[in-house]
N, C-alpha and C positions, 0 to 999 in steps of 0.2 A: 724799172717798176719798183715801187716802194714796198716795204715790208708788209704794210696793210693790204696792198693790192694782191701780193702773192698769197696771203692768207685767204682773201676773198675768192681767188681763182681755185685754190685748193679745196675750199669748202664747197664751192659749186660743183667741182668734179666729184667729190665724195657723195654729194646729194644725188647727182645724176646717175652715178654707178648704183647707188642704193635703189633708186627708182627703177632702173633697168632690171636689177635683180628681183625686186618685188613683183614687177610685171611678169617676169619669167616664171616665178614661183606660182603666182596666181593662175597663169595659163596652164601650167602643168597640173595644178590642183583641179582646175576646171576639166581638163582632159581626163584626169583620173576619176573625177566625180561622174563624168559622162559614162565612163566605162562601168562604174559602180551601178549607175542607174540602168544601164542597158548592157549587162554582162554579155559578152560575145557568145552567141550560141546558147545563152541561158534563157530561162523562162521569164515571161513578163510578170512583174510583181507590182501591185499598187495597193495603197492604203484603203481600208474600208471597214465595214462592220462585219464581225465574225460571231456567229451564234452557235450554240450547241442545240438549239431547238430544232426538232424535226421540221423539214420543209418539203416542198414538192419534189425535190431531187435529193438523193443520198449524197452526202459530202464526205470528203477526206480531209482531215486536218493533220498538219505536219509542222515540225520545226523547219522553217525555211532556211536553207544554207546557201542560196544564191547570193553572190556578192552584190552589195548595194546597201542602201539605207535601211532595208527591212531584213537584213540577215539576222538569224536567230529568233525572229518573231514567229509566233504561231500563225500559220496561213491556211487558207481554205481553198479547195478546188472541187469541182463536181467529181464524184467518184467515178463516173463514166468517162471523164476526160482529164485524167491525172496530169497530163502534159500541158494542159491549158493554162491560161492566165491565173495567177494566184492573188487572192485577197489577203493582205497582211493585217493583223489585228493590232499591232503596236505592243503586244505582250510578249516579252522575251522569256524563253525557258531553255534550260539545258536538256531536261527530260520532261515528257508530257504524256498524259493519257486522259481520256474522257469517256463518260458513259452516262446516260440518263440525266443529262443536264448538269453534271458535275465534272470538274476537271481538276487534276493535280499537276502543278507546275513546279519543277525543281529549278531554283535560280541561284546564281552566284552574286555575291555582294563584294565588290572589289574594294579592298582597304589599302591603306598606305603601306602596311607591312605584310599583310597576307589576305587571301580571300576567305570569306565565310560563305555559308550556304544556308538556304532555307527551303522549306516545302510550303507552297502556297495553294490553298484550296480555292478554286474559282467557281463562280456560278455560271449559268447558261449564257451570260453575256461577257464572260471572261473577266468579271469584276471580282476583286478579292473578297473572300468570306472570312478566312482565318489563315494565320501563318504559324509555322513551327520552325524552330532552329533545326537544321540538319547537321549531323555530326561529321560529315565528310563530303567527298566528291560524289555528286549524284550519278547513279548508274542505271536504276530501273524504277519504273512507276506504273501503277495500275489502279483502276477504279472498278468497283464491283458493278454487276449489271444493273442494280437498283440505284446506284449513285450514293448509297448510304455508307460505303466504306471506301477509303483510299489507302494505298500502301506505297512505300518507297524504300529503296535500298541505296546506301551510300558506301563508298570505300572509306573506312576509318584509317586504314594504312594500306599502302600499295595503290595501284591504279590499273590493274589488269587481273583477269581471272586465269590467265594462261599458266602462271606459276603457282607456287604454294605460299609465297610470302605476302599474303594480304589478309585483311580482316574487314568484314562487312558489318553493317548495322541495318536492320530492317524494322520498320515501324508500320503499324496499322492504326488508322484514326476512324472513329465513328463520326460522320459528318452531321448527325442529328444532335449529339451531345458534346462533341469535341473531346471525348475521352480518347486517350492515346495509349496503346501498347508500344512503348518506344524501343523495345528490344525483344524480338521473338526468341532469342537464345534463352530467355528465362522460361519458356514453355517446357513442360515435361515431355521428354522424348521416349517413344516406344520404338525400339529398333529390333527387327526380326522377332517381334512378339514379346519382347522383354523390356522392362524399364532400362534406360541407358543414361549414363552420366559421363561426361568428358569435358575437359577444359578447353579443347580445341574446336568446339562446335561453331560453325558459321551457318547462317541462314540468309538466303537471298532469293529474289525473283518471284514474288507472290503473284499468283493468278487466282481470281475469285470464282467460286462456283455460285455462292449466294452471300448473304450477309453474315453467315456463321462459318461456312466451310470454304477452305481455300487449299491451294497446292503451292509448294515452294521447293527450293533446293536446300538440302542440308548436307554440309560437308563435315567429315570427321575421319580421323585416322587415314588420311590420304585418299579417301573415297568420297564420291558424291551420291546422294540418294534423292529420289522423288519422295516428298513427304506430303501427307494429307493433314492439313491443319484444322483444328476446331477452336474457334475463338472463344466460345462459351466455356468449354472444358479446359482451354489453354494447354492443348496437347498437340504434338507433332508425331505422326506415325509413318514409318518408312514403308514404301510400297515397291520400289524398283531401284536398281543400281544404275549408276552412270547416266544420270539425268541432270541437266543444268538449264536454268532459265525456262521453266515450263510455261506453257500457254494453253489454257483450256479452250476446246472448241465450243462454239455457241450452243451446240446440242448437248454438251457436257459429257460426251462419250470418249474423247480422245485428248491427248496431250501432245502438242508440238514442243520440241526441245532440241537443244544442242547436245551432242554426245561425243565424247572423246573417242576418236576412231583408232583402232589398232594400227600401229605403224606410221601414224601421222606425225608430222614434225611437232616438237614440243611448242614451237612458236605459232603453229597454226593447227591445233589439234581437233577442232570441232567440225562435225557434219550435222546436217539437219535431218531429224527423224520425227516420226509420229508414233505414239504409243496408244494402243487400244486398251482402255481402262478395264474392259470386261475380260479380255483374254490375256492381257499383258504382252501381246504380240507387237513387235517393233517393225516399222516400215521405213526404209530409207527413202528420202525424197530424191528427185532428180537433180537437186542442187549439190554439186560435188566440191564446191569451194568451202573454205573455212568461214564459218558463221559465228561471229561473236555478238549476238543480239538475242533479245527475247522476241521471238517471232509473234506476229499478230495474225489472227484469223480474219480474213476479209469476209468470209462466209464459211459454211460448213465444208467447203471443198478446197479452199485456196488459202495459202499462207503468204504473208508479206513480211519482209525483213530487210535490214540494212546491210550493205557492203560498201567498202571504201570506194570513193569517187573523186573526181577532179576537185571538188570544192568541199570535201569532207566525207559525205556519204550519199549514195543513191539508194533508192528503194527498189527491191526486186520482188518477184512473185513466182510461186511454183505450186503445182497441184499437191495436195496433201496425201494422195493415195499412191505416190511413187511413180506415176505416169508423167508423160509430157516432158517439158524442159523448162528451165528457169528463163525468165525474161525480165528485162528492165521495165519497171512500172513508172518510175519518176526520178528525175535527176535532182541533185542538190537538195536532198530532204532526208529527214530522220524522224524518229518518234511518231509514227502514224497513229491515228485514231479515226474510226468511222462514226459519223453521226447518222444514225439509222432512222 
């Protein structure tokens, strides 16, 4: 065999091996893609139109965590059939909330050296209206009942509320004028009836009563407080200790929140409680696991919140009055919002 013939045989062998390898990779990718499209035991997810407009049926919107091409997209299901097929919007959010035809979507923008974040206000068809740069990792988001105000919280440093080595930044935007309060720590604080000043103040977890009044968590001196905020007066007034990530009930009378339970592990310190704003009486819910979320009121009697699941988080529900038991509402989902 001549030298030229040997080279030809060698080249043919290399090409054949390359082809075999390519076919194997493509088949593996196809099998993987099939698993993504139909996650074993997971919900059915398909692309479609998602709207915040009220319809014939009440709907639940979530960030879909089911593996597949629609992971991290905002998806919709009938509120009465939360385990049913999901309609995915194509809009990806890390945190999400919606009310009255307005939504807030906190997103990551992946760069070559580091990620940056933004807060995007969406209309009733989930189309972008306005965007703002976000100073850190998204963690909480809320829309006022009228849709005229949106709020978000990010971690400026740290990535967990469990310890003390973190710093947050919370902003509120008026969706009619796009005016922004980009740091609620600048508000005047009234603590225990007196003006209060400290360099270690953190504010997070806004929940709106209306377009002026809201509630949030304020941390200072190693303690957390429920504060009532007044956007017109730019004040924060402490109401109750040991309250984090408050959520106001639809009737405006109670706050659901996570509370650091005595004797709990420092790595899993929170239990879910409800505070009566008229009497300041606390009620422990029947959920006894660690809750690191800002619970949502499905109605005046029921709370929805996230717990770790096989694909990131599952949604659970529990009565707000301390009765009953916790039950799984929806798998592979987080950041719920009801379209009423």
